[in-house]
N, C-alpha and C positions, 0 to 999 in steps of 0.2 A: 508062580502065577504073576508076580510083579517084578519088574526089573528097571534099571536105570532111574532110580528115584532122584527127584530134584525138588528143591524147596526155595522159596523166595519170600521176602517181606514187601508189602505194598501199603505205604502210609504217606501222609502228607500230600505231595503233589503227584503221587503214583498210587491210586487206590485200586481196589479189586474190580470195580464195575466198569471204569472207563480209562484206567491208567492216567487219571488226572485231566483227561480231555474235557469231560463234562459235555452238556448238550451243545454248547457253542463250538467246542473243538470237534465234535463228531459231525457237526453241520458243515464244516469246511470241506470244500469240494476236493482238494488234493490231500492225499494221505500224509501223515507225519513223515518227514524226510529222514533218510539215513545219512549220517555224517560221512560214511564211506559206502557208496552204493554197492560195492562188490563184497563188503565185509561188515554187514550190520551186526550190532551187538544183540544179545538175547533180549535186553530191555527194549531196544528199538523194535525188534520183531514182535514182541508181545504187544506194545502199544499200537503198532500198525495192524496186527491181527484183530485187536479189539475194535479199532476204527472200521476195518473192513467188514467184520461180522455184524456189528451194530447196523451199519449202513446197508448191509445185504438183507436184513430181516425187518427192521422197524421203519415206520414212517416218521422221520425226524424233521420233516420240512416245516417251516413256519405255517401256522394255521392248522396243522395236523393234530394238535392237542397233546403230543407226547411230552411228559414231564409236568404238565399243568392239569390236563383233564384226566389223564391216566398214565400209569407207568412212573418209574423213578430213575433218576440219574444222580441221586445224591452220592456224595463221596463216602465210600465204605472202606475203612482201613482193615487190613488183615493180612493173612498169609496164604500162599498157594503151595500145593504139594502135587506133584505129577509123577507119572511112571508109564512104562509100557506094560500093558496087560495082555496075556496070551491065553486064549481058550485051549483046552486040551485038543490036540490034533490039528490046530490051525498052523498054517505056514507063516503067517505074518501077525504081528501084534496090533492092538488098537491102543490109542492114547487114552489115558484117564487123568483127570485133573480135579482136585478138590480146592474150592475156595472156602476158607475158614475165616469168617469175620471176627474181629476182636470182640465185638459185642455178641458173640454166640450166646443164644438163650439156653443156659444150662438147665433151666426148668422144663422148657418145652422139648429140647433134644430133637430138633427137626432137621432132616436131610432131604433136599430135593435132588433127584437123580435125573439128568437131562442129556439125552443123546442129541447130537447135532441134527439140524435140518438139512435137507438135500444131501450133498456129499461133502459138506463142510468139515473143517478141521475141528479141533477139540474145543475152541471157543464158539462154535457154531450155534449154541443155545444161550449165549450170554444175555440176549435181549428177551428171551422167553423165561428162563428160570432165574438167572442172576438178578434181573431187575425186580422180580417179585420177592425172591427169597432172601437175598443178602440184607436189604434194609430191615427185614423183619427178624434178623438174628438167626436165620437158618444157614446151615452149611449147604453148599451146592456142589455136586460132583458131576462132571461132564465126561462124555465119551464120544470119540469120533466114530464109534461103532464099525470099525474096520474100513472106513472111507477116509476122507480128509485130504489135505493139501500136501502130503508127503510124496511129491513127485520124485522120479529118479531120472537123471540125465544119462542116457545110455551112451552118448558120445563121449562124455567126460568121465563116466564111471563114478558119479557123485549122487548122493541122496541127502537126507537130513537126519541130524542127531536129535537127542531128547530136548535140546533147547531151541530147535527149529533152525539151526545153523547148518550150512552146507558142510558135508563131511563125506569122506570116501572110506575111512577106516572105522573100526569099532562097531558098536551096536547102532543100527539105523532103524528108523521108524518103518521103513519099507525098502526092501531090496528085492527086485524081481528075480524070477528064475526063468530063463538065464539072465544074468546081469550083464549082457553084452548085446551088441547090435547098434542101431542108430535111432535117434529120435528120443522120445520121452515115454516112460511108463508111469502109471499112477495106481494107487493102492486099490481103489474101488473096483477098477476094471481088471487089474492084472495081478491081484494077490493069489489067484488060484483057489481062494477059499469060499467064493460066493458069499460074501459077508452078510448080505441081506437075510439069508437063511438063519443066521445066528444073532440077529439084532436083539432079541429078547435076552439072550445070554450075555451079550455085551453090557446091557443095562444092569443086569444083576451083578456082574463082576465089578462094574463101576461102584455100585452100592457097597459091595464087600470091601473095596479099596477105601471108601469113605469111612466105614466103621473101623477098619484097621488103623487108618491114620488118626482118627479121633481118639482111639484108645492110646496111641503113642503120644499124641500131642496134648491131650487133656487127661492125664493120669488120675487127677483128683476126682474126676467125674466118671471115670471108667468103672465097669466095662460098658461099652456101647455095643448093643446087640440088636438084632432085628426085633426081639421081643420088647425091648425097652426104649427104642428109638423110632420116632415117626419117620417113615420113608414114603415120600410121594414122588411118583414118576410123572414127568411132564415133557411133552415135545410137540413140535408141529411138523407137518409134511412128512418126510421120511422119519423124523424123530417121533412124530405122532404114531406112525406105524410101528416103530420100535417099542414104544411104551405099551402099546396094545399087545405086542408079542410077549413082552415081559409079564403082562397080566395073566398069561396062560399058565404060569408056573403054579402048581398045586401047593407048593410050600408057602405058608403065609408070611412071606417077608415084606410084601408090599402092603401099605395101608390104604392107598388110593391112587388112581390114575386119571390124568387129564390129557386128552389127545386132541390137538387142533389140526384140522384139515389133513387127517392121516392118510398117507399112502399105504393102504392095507388091502390085501387080497383075501376076501372072505369066501364063503360058499353060499350058494343060493341065487335067486333071481337077480340079474343085473350085475353080479360080481364079475369084474374084468381086471386083468393085470395091467399095470402101467405100460408094460412092453406091448401088450396087445393094442390098447387104444392109442398109445404113442406112435407106433408105426403106422397105424391107420390115419392118424391126424397128420403125420408128416407128409403123406401122399395126397390126401384128399382136402385137407382144410384150406390150403391156399386158394384152391379153385372155388370153394363154397363161400368164403367170407364176403366177397362183394355183394352177394344177394342179401346179406344182413347189414348192409350199409358200411362195411369196412372198405377203405380205399384199396384198390387192386395194387399188388406188388408189381414192380417192373418185370417185364417178360412173362406175365401171367398167361397171356393168350397162347404163347408158344408152349409153355409148360402144360397147360390143359389140353392143347391139341396133341402133344406128344403122349400124354397119358391116355387119350382116346385111341391113338394109333397103337398103343401097347395093350389095349383091351382093358385098362383099369377103369376108364370112364366110357360112357355111351354118349352119342350125340355127334352131329356133324357141324354144329355151330358152337361158339363160345358159350352162349346162353344155355344151350342144351347140356353142355358139359358141366357148367356150373350147377345147373339144377340137378343133374345126376349126382354130383359130388355131395350136395346138400342132402338129397334124399337118402343117399347111402349112410351118411352120418346120423341123420334122424333115425334111420332104421336100426342102428346099433345102440341107440340110447342117448345120443348127444342132445342136449337142449340148446335152444338158441342162446340162452344166457351164457352157458358154458362155452359155446362156440365164439361168441363175441369176446369174452375174456380170454379165450384161447388164442386170439389174434396176436397177443403180445408174445406168446411162445413161438408163433410163426415168425414174427418180426426179429426175434433174438435167436432164431435157429435152435430153440431148445429141444424141439421134438427129435431132431437128428442128434444133437449132443447127447441127450439122455439115452436114446435107444442104441447108438453106436457103442457107448460105454457099457450099458447094461447087457448087451449081447455077449460081450467079452466076460463080464462077471458071471452071468448065469451059466454060460458054457464052460467056464473055468479055462479060458484060452490064454496062452501067453501073449505078450505084447506084439509078437511078430506073426501071429496065427489067427487073426480075426477072420471069421468065415466069409465076410464080405470084402476083405482086402483092405480095410481101413487101418491106419496107424496114426501116430501123433508126432508132431515135430514143430520146431520153429520154422518160419517161412519168410522169404524175401518178398518185396512188393510185387515181383513178377510171378509169384506163386511157386517159385522153386524152393526146395527144402534146404535148410541150413542148420548148423549147430546153434544151440542157444548161447547167448552171451553170459558172462559171469554175473552181470547186474540183473539180467532177467531171472537167472536161476536163483540168485540170492533172495529175491522177493516172492518166489512161488509160495513158500510156506505161510507167509503172512497175508498175501494178497489173493491167492487163488481160491476159487469156490469149491475145488475138489473134483471138478469135471470139465475138461476143455470143451470148446475153445475159450481162450482168454489168457491174459497175462503172458502173451507171447507164444503160447502153445496152441497149435491149430490141428484140426482134423484133416488128415491127408486122405483124399478119396482116390481109390485105385483107378477110377474112370477119368477120361479126359473132361476138361471143363465144359466142352460143348454138350456134354451129356445132361447138364443142369442138375446133376446129382441123382437123377431118377433111377439109374440102374442100381446104385447102392441102396437107395431107399426101398426099392422093390425087393432086393436081396434081404434086407432087414425084415421086411414084412413077411417074406416067405419062411423065415425062421419060426414064425408063429403059425402061418396058415398051411404050410406044407409038411411033409413027413420025411425029409431027407435025414441023413445021419446027424448033420449039424442041427437041424430043426429039433430032432428028438433030444439032443444034448441041451439045447437052450431051454426047451420046454420042461425038461426034467429039473433044471435049475430053478425055473419059475415056480414049479410045483412045490419045491422045497421051502418056498417063502409063504405058502398059504397059511393063514391064521387059523387058530382053534379058539374055543370059547375061553373067556376070562374065568378066573377062579371063582367059584360060587361064593357069594357074599362080599366080594371085593367091589367097592364103589368105583365106578368108571363114568367119567363125563366126557362126551365127545362133542366137539364144537366144529362146525363146518359152514363155510359160506355157500349159499345157494348158487352163486355165480362163478364158482371156482372153475377155471378153464384149464388148469394143469392136472389137477387130481379131482375130477368131477365127483361130487358126492354120490351120484347115481351109480357109479362103478365101485366105490370104495366104502365110505362110512355108512351109507344107507343100507347096503347089504350086510355089513358087519353088525350094525345095531339091530337090524331085523333078525339076523341069526342068533344074536345073543339074547334078545328079549324072548324069542320063541323058546329058548332053553331055560328061561326063568332067571337070567342074570340081571344084576342091578346096574343097568346102563342107562344113563340120562343123555338126552340128545338135544343140543341147541343148533338149530338151522338159522343162519343169519342172512337175511336178505341184503342184497347189494354189497356182499363181501366176496372178493375173489382171492386168488392164492398169494399175491405178492404185496404185502403192506409197503415194502420198500419202493414200489413203483408209484405209490400215491403222491409222490412229489411231482409227478408229471401232471400238468393241469387237466388234461382230458381224462386221466384216471381219477384224480381227486374229485372231479365233478360227478362222476358216475358211481364211485365205489367208496366203501368205508373200511377201516382197518379191522382185522380179526383179533389182534393182540388184546384189546380191552376185554373181550369176552373170555379169552384164555385166562387172563389175570383174575377176572371175576369168578370164573369157575374154580380157580385155585383158592380164592378167598372163601367161597361157599364150602368147598371140600374141607378146608382147614377148620372153619367154624363147626362143621358137622363132626369132625373128629374130636373137637373140643367140647362136644355136646352143647353147643351154643347156637345151633341153627340146623336147618334141613338141607338135604341135597337139592340142587335145582330141579325143578320139574321140566319135563320135555316142553320145548317151545319152538315155534317158528317166529323169529323176532323180526317184526315189521319196522325196519329202520327207515330213516329219511335221508336221501342223498344230500350231500353238502351243496352241490351246484356251485362250487367255487367259493363258498363261505367258510369261515373258520369253524372247525368241528366243535360241537356242543353236545351236552348230555342228551338233548332232545333228538339229535341225529342218531345216537347209538341205541336209544330205547331199550336199555338193558332191563330184563324182567325183574320184578321184585321177588317172585316166588321161584 
């Protein structure tokens, strides 16, 4: 089940939570440097991965309140233990990593299990679970849930070993089948495992790794079992979906679940897959947004006109085409609040990035067989394809978010640039709306990710921003909570006004003026659940939390308006 075990100590100027960087070090705009750009040490990679994952998840900007109003970046000494874990029948492993603080609370015996958000690597939930659990004396175990930044350079025949260092021999975190060709393959898209279908199993296997490690490292307190150890699963975004999938297990190994902004496909009214509404948004959202006061992107008039020519939009004028795009999005359940927040996903090309990769994952396609002709590679300024450099490759494990584009890896579109990407986007959309052999293959993979009910009696708290524009609650958490409550499950639901999907983007002034962070509510939900399990408090009641936008002011408790009950 577990292979390539690694262990390390982190004390003094190299702690568990931030590798000694602290808030000030994490706020620095440039990542910690490698002494040798082409051959970083494992310690350098770890520090940089922590820097990257903190900055990718939390709002650390001055005035945002992190570390003063909510959250902790105190130095936590301890040890780390990691391994490759493999599910029965899986082609590729997932990474698991346990952080064991020196001040582990032997009386409480608490373990948080935390899958990464998005497609991030094994430290992808450090700001979610580590920040809450480690200062409280809990052990925290992470999994990349079969995704992560373990890219594979097909040109060089190189991947990454257990320490995150470039390697071509021995056990690799990901080696594609076939391990030949040109460009770049990555685990989420090209594992041939459809990892999202097994996210709940990845979470449980990480918890099993935690108990096994605790038994070995703390023999005086052993045995650690699911019966005598408190296990709370917590995650946001894809990690939130993963912990809800883990909640389905009828075996009572979990004591509670906290899911923030979960990407979850439920059953019932309004439930939609991320692939469905993502491909829709990629095509229609750019043309609709100007009607909501969002500045038009360059070339918008040409793009909308071309969509009308192709029959995607109706109307002979730009205004008519924009109105049709907005009407179509409203008709499928998009709110204006979600659309406005979704503008940042348009600006960063996230809709295309997500759906190109997920099409490969759901259909279990190899890196050279994308049904719409996409692939991944480094690129020259003139858009010609080239091999990655050694320095680019060395930083992938620490710096990449787990899904290109980024870090020198680009999406290569099979169509000419004059196409504006529309043929590829239409092809991606057709994999959901049509019934070709490829569409059937992708939709089968999506159906494998559909959630079931949580275990009866398991406390579950779901927290979601009403303005989420990447994983709108109307398509995800709301149908899930409705389904679970109808079946009598104990699910509590906090809907947070003026919160969108990306706390990390709140460092941008226009985002900080309009939106509030979601992490304070996730931490508060963890605290309420923990107190409930200690029989010292009640689970939170359902609430729509009427927050107060900052409007450029420093964040205060009054802005957050966290409920008392």
